[in-house]
N, C-alpha and C positions, 0 to 999 in steps of 0.2 A: 676633764672639765673643759668646755669650750671657752674662748675668750668672751663670747657674748654672755656667758653665765657669770663672768667676773663683773661685768659692767652693765649699767643701765643703757637703754637705747639712746638717751640724750647725751650721755658722756662719751660713748665710743664712736670713733670716726673710722670708717672703713678706709683702708689705705693700702697701696702697693707696698710690698715689703722693702722695695728699694727706693721709697719716696725720698729718702734723705740724699741720694746720690745726685749731686748737682743742685740741691735745694738752696734757696736763699733764705737765711735766717735773719730776723730782726731782733736785736737785743734790747730789752727794756731793763733799765735800772729803776726799780719801782719807787724808790724814795723821791725820784726826780721826774717822774713821767706825768702824772696827773693826780692832784689832790682833790678828793671828792667831799671831804668833810671839814675843810677850812682849818685844819690843824697845822698847815705848813709843810706836811709830808705827804708824798704820793702814796697811793694805796691801790688795792686790787679793784675796788669799785671804780676808781679812776681809769684803770686799764680797760675795764669793760666799756666805759664811756668812749674810749678812743679806738676800740678795735675796728670800727668801720674805716677809720683813717689808715690803720696799718694794712688792712685788706686792700685798700685802694692802691697801695704801693706795688702790689702784685707778688709779695713775698709768700713763701710756702709755710713758714713756721715762725713762732715767737719763742725766744729764749728769755725767760724771766729770771733775773738775779734773785738771790735768796729772800724769802718772805717768811721763813719759819720763826718760831718763838726764839728770842735771842736777847741777851743783855745789850747787844749792839755795840760791843767794844770794837768790832771790826764790821759794823753795819750789816749784820746778818750772816756773815761768814763765820760767826761763832754761834753755833746752834745749840740751844738748850732743850729743844723738843723737835725732833725731825718730823713728827706727824701732826703738827698743828700750825696755825697761822699766828704770827705775832699780832696782838691787838692793834699795834701801830698800823698794820696793813689791812686789818679787817678780820674776817672769820673764814672757817672752812666753807661756809655757804657762799661767801664772796668768791672764793677760789672756784667753787663749782660753777658759779656764774661766768667766770672767765673761760672755763673749759667749754661750757655750753655755747656761749656767744661766739667764741673763736671757731668752734666746729661748724656753727651755722654759717659762718663766713668762709668756710673752707680752709681755715688756718689750723695748723697743728700747734700744740703747746709743748715746749721742752722746759723743764725746770732745772734749776742749778743745785745739784746735790753736792754737799761738802762732806765727803766721807773720810778724809784723812785725819780730821780732828773734830772735836766738839768744843763747846764752851766749857769753862770750868764750873759753870752753874748747871750743867746737865746732871741729871740724877745718876747717870752711870759714873761720872767722875766723883760726885759727892760720896758715892759708895766706895769707889776704888781708893780714895785717899784716906779713908778711915783707918785702915790697917792692912798689913800684908796678908791677913787671913780673911778679908772681906769677900763677899760673893763675887765682886767684880774686881778683885785685887789685880788680876792680870789683864784687864781690859785696856790699860794704858801702858805707855813705855816708861817703866820705873827702873832706876839703877842706883846702886850704892855709890857714895862719893869715893874718890881716891883717898888714900890714907891721910893726905893733908887736908881733906875736906873739900877739895875743889871738884868741879864737875867731872863725870866719868870719861869724857873725851873732849875733843876740840870742836865739835859741831856748832855751827852758828845759826842764829835765827835770821830769816829774811828781813825781819823788822828791827834788827839790830841787837848786838850782844850775843851772849851764849844762848844756845838752843835748850839749855837745861835750867829748870827752876827748882829751888829747894822747897821741900814740903816737910814741915816739922812733925806732923802727925805720924808719918811713916818713916821719918828720918832718911828719906831718899830724895833723889832728884827725879823729876819727870821731864819728858821731852816735849818741846813745843817748837816746831819749825817756823811758827809765825809769832803771834803775841803770846806772852806768858799765860794769858787768859784763854788760850786755845791749845789745850793739851792734845798731843797726838794719840790716836787710837793704836792699839797693838794688833796688827793684822796677823801676827803669828798665833793669836788666840782664835780657835775655830768659832767660839761663841760670838766673837765680835763680827766676824764675817757673816754669820747667819743673821745676826741682828740687823746689819746693814742691808742685807738682801731683803729682809722683811720691810725695811723702809722703802726700798724700791717697789716692792709688791704693793704696799699701801697706796702709793701715788699712781701706779699703773692701773690698779683697780678703780681709782677715782677718775681715770680717763686721760691721764697725760700720755703724750705720744713719744716721749723720749726725755733724755737727760743731757744737760751739760755737766760734765764731771770735773769739778774744781780740783786742781793740783793732782791730777790722776797718777803722776809718777812719784808722788810722795807717800803713797799708802803704806808701803812696806819698808822697814829699816833693816839694816844689817844686825843680825842676832848677836854677833860678837862685839858690836859697838866699836868697831875699829876706827881710828882717827882718819879723817880725810887728809890726803896729801896736799901740799901747797900747789897753787896754780901759778906757773910763770907769768910775770907781768904782761908779756907780749901776747898771751893767750886770753887775757881777760876781756870781757865786753859787758856792756850795760843792758843787754836784752832782757834779763830776768830781774836784776836789781841795779839801781843806779851806781855809777862808779864810786860814789862817796861811801858806799856800803861795803864793809870788809867781807861780806858774804862772797863777794867776787874774788877773794884771794884764795879760795879753796877749790880743788877739784872734787866735786861732790859724788864720790864713788860709793859711799856707805850710808849716808843719811837718807838716800832716796834711790830710785832707779834699780831696785832689786829684782832679780829674775822671778822670785815667788809671786810678784804682782800679777803675772800672766795667769796664774791659776785662779786668782780671785776674779779677774776680768772675764774669764771663761764662764765662771758661775753666774756673774751678773748678766752676761749675754744670754745665757740659758733662761734666766728669769724673764728677760725682756722679749724673747722670741715669740711666745704665744700671743703677745699683744701687738705685734708689728711695730714695736718701739725701736728707736735708734738712739745712739749716744754719740756725743762729741766730747772727747777728753781734752783737757787743757794740759799740755806737756810743758812744764817749766824747767828747762835746762839750757844753759847758755852754750854748752859745748856739744851735746849729743842730741839735741831736740829732734832733728829730722830723723835720726837713726831710731830713736825711741818711738817716734810716730810710726815708722815702718813696722817696728816690732809689735806695736799695740793694735795695728789695723790689718795685720797679715791674715790671710785666710778668711773663713766665714764664721769663726767661733769667738772672735775677740770683739773689739770695738769697731763700729762702722767707720768712724772717722775721728781724727784728732785735730785739735786746734793748734796751728803753728804760730810761732812768735816772730818769724823772720821778717814779716812785713809790718810788724809793730815797732820797727827799729826807729831810733832817734833821728837818723838821717834818711832822706829820701833815697830809695834804692836806684842805682843807675840801671841802664838796660843790661849791662854785663852782669851786675850783681843779681838782678832778678833772674836772668837766664841761669846763673850758677845755682841759685836756690832751687829752681825747678829741675835742673839736672840732678841735683842731690836727692830730691824727692824721687825722681825716676830711678835712681840708684838704690836708695834705701827702702823705698816703699813701692816697688813695681806693681804690686797688686793691692796696695793700700789706698787710702783716700784722705786727702787733707781738707781742712776747712780754713779758708783764708779770710783774714780781716785786716783792715788798716787802722781801725780804732776800736777801743773798748773801754770799760769802766776803770781800767787800771793804768792806762797810758795817756799821755798828752794827746789831744785830738790831732789827727794827721793834717788837718788844714793848717795848724800851727807848726807841728813837728817838721813838716816838709816844706813849709813856706812857699807854696806854689800859687801861681795865678789861677783865676777862676777856670780858664780853659784847661789848665793842668789837672785840677780836681775832676773835671768832667772826663778827661781822657783816662785818668786812673780808675774812675768808676766803671767806665766801659771795659777797661782791661780786666778788672776784677770779675766782671760777668762773663768774660771769655776764657779765663784760665781754667785748666783742668782742676776739678775739686769743687767743693761747695763753698758758699760765700756767706759771710756774716757782716751785717751793717749795724752800727751802734746808733741808738736814738740820737737824732739831731745832726748826724753827719750828712743826711740827705738834704739838710738845710744849709750846709756849709759852715756850721758852727765852728769857731776857733776856740782854743783853750781860754777859759775865763780866768781873769786875774782875781784871785781870792785873797783878801787881806789876811795877815797872820791872825788877827783877832777873830776872824770869821772861820778859821780853819776847823775842820772836824776830824780829818783823817789823822790817826796817830802816827802813821808812816811819815807824813809831811811834817808834823810837829816835831818828830824825833830828829829829822835830818834837815830842817830849815836852817838857812835859806838856800843851801846848795841844791837841795831837792825839796820842792814845795808840795810833794804829795800828789794825791789823786783827786782832790776836790775840784780842780779846775776843769775836769772833764765830766763832773757829776752834778753841775749846777742845773737848775730846773729847765725842762723843755719849754720852748716858747711857742705858744699856740696862736695868739692874737694880741692886738693892742687894746686890752680891756681894763687893765689895772697895772699897778706897778710890777706885778708878777707875770705879765704877759699871758694870762689865761691859765696858768698852772695852778694857782690857788687864790682863794679869797681871804686867806689869813693875813694878819697884820705883818707877820714876819715868817719867812720860810726857813727850813733847816739850813740851807745854803742860799745866799742871795742870788736872785736872778741877775744875770749879766746884762748891764746896760748895752753892751756892744752886740748882744744877741737879739735884742727885741725887734729890730727892724728886719730881721731874717725870719720872722714868725711864719707859721704854716699858712694862716689865712692870707697873708700878703703874697706869699709865693704861689698859692693856689690861683690867684688872679693874674699871675704873670706867666704867660706861656714860655718865656725864655728862662724861667727860674731853674735853679739846680734841682729842686724837688722833682720837676717834670723830667729832667734828664735821668734821674734815678729810675723813675717809672719806665722810661723808654728803654733804658739799659737792661732792666730786669725783664721787661717784655721781650726783648730780643733774645735773651737766654731761653725763655720759655717757648718762644716760637721756633727755636732750632735745637732739637734734641742733641745734635752733634756738639753744641756749645755746653749743654747741661751735663751730658753723660758720656760723650764720645771720647775716643782716644785722641792723643796728640802725637805729633811726629818729633817732639822735642822742641823746647823753647830756645831760640837762638838770638844773638845780638849782633848788630852791625852798626858800630858807632852808637848813636843815641836811639836807634830803632831796635825794638824787640819784635820778633815775628815767629809765627808757628802756624800749623794747620791742624784743625780739629775735624774729626770725621767719624761717621757711623755708617751703617749699611745703606742709608738713604741719601746722605749728603756729605759734601766736603766743603769746609769753610776755611779760607785763608785770612789770618789776622795779622796786622802790622800796626805798631804804635810808635809814634815819635815821642820819646820821653825827654826831649830837649827843647830849648828856647829858640833854636835855629831850624830853618827848613832843612830837610834831608831827603836823599834819594835811596831807593832800594830796587834791585832787579826783581821783576815779577816772576813768579814761578810759571812754568809752562802751562798752557791751557787757556780756556776762555772763562772769564770771571764776570759776575754781575754783583755790583755793590749792593749790600744790604744794610749799610751803616750810615746812610745819609741823614736819617732822622736824628742821629747822635753827633752830627757835625763831621761825619766821616767823609773821606775823599771819594771821588768818583773813580771807577775803574779806568786806568789809563788806556789811551789808544795804542801806545807802543809797548815796549818791553820794560820801561822804567816807571816805577811808582814814585811820585813826588809828594811828600808830606810836608805840610806847614808845621810851625811850632805846635807841639802838644796835640797833633792831629792823629786820628785813627783811620785805618782802612780795614773794612770787614767785607769780604766778598764770598759769594757762593759759586762753586764751580757749576758751569752750565753744561748740560748734556746735549749731545748732538741728536 
């Protein structure tokens, strides 16, 4: 059966099988992007309304966070029906309109599949918890208590407390790596794997161009349910969970990252191949993230790319730290592919995390578009939005409510998008109240205002994305290794047709760097980049970039 037999002409977008390599993705958090029906919550029809804006950025694809039927205990990451749209966001017809409209604008659509767990309201779990003899008794991770009634092992939930929840009907515990309302599926059960592959088929046949795979390394657990060992204090870090969370006190050897996961990923890739679809996996691991990224993207039968957390760090990476991350990628994933991001729906916005001046934000954007890998930008970062201050009484995120005030949760990066100065909600909604309040500090950064200002950050994003697309060496080419000299990071990108030298001053003071041999023509002037020097020394101002193409005699 050909892929065109799977899909209608309006749904299917012809694409190169390597379209994802070097692509720029735009992440939409649908609750907060655009409300079309004045209920205070963003929806799919709102996305359709704003697709021309997204296309104007020059991005290749849209990643949409979950919109499936859900009780919304974790805002859609607790799915109760994988093959339908939650009424909050609209209907399947609305989703079809997203696909059709995006494709008409040359944009691909990637949807966020949450395969590691479901909602406890999913029919599968309702059946599974009835009894140990139920049809789907083995579809979730069930275990008997210890003799003293305590959980079967020491595994912890990312959202706090034990990863095990008691169920009186079965008189057993079930595993939940996240909320207790998010029971983990048992990937050791073949029927579970096939059911999830059917979910992928459903959306592929509907026209999606790929998937963002939530918590991709959590799918498979250790069959023996062995205890995780403690993690020495000096090895702990807050890249996956905040330091206040005891989840960081364990080395997560057994609750995730199991080798059997590779077998399922190969099956998923085989399902995707006929559709030309691509996937980006979210690897959540504070110690082995880049190594797992390399394992999951090796060869041509696993995932095309994985989402790395290293630049979602709480502190702004120095030139040396960034060079170290890229060197480790070269070591662990020599034939793999990373997808880099500075912000997303789970972390404080990088404009706040890194506390950089405006010229620093511009430089980092240009750098993102020059690094080897694909790139993901999160709605609003192109406007320079900082983390919103959400009062405790307005919090929605259970993670923030649990660990307040040391960790305020994820609501500060999820407040509504600001489009114009048309009402108290900046064009996001005509409702009297929105699900999260619009940040007063964001309103003056709205899209309409920045559209009219040629010097606005929004236009810098467009120019940086356009530079990547204009030079295949930046999108898909090789690099000679990322190096640091003081505050300057530098590298060369190349393909068969061109060689491009990139240098970025990641500091607040001017800095010099010896130029590589050869003749160079600056191609980064429109991004505030330095001109090619007349001599052998490149002088960069604070937060300044230099991007130049080798000229041929």
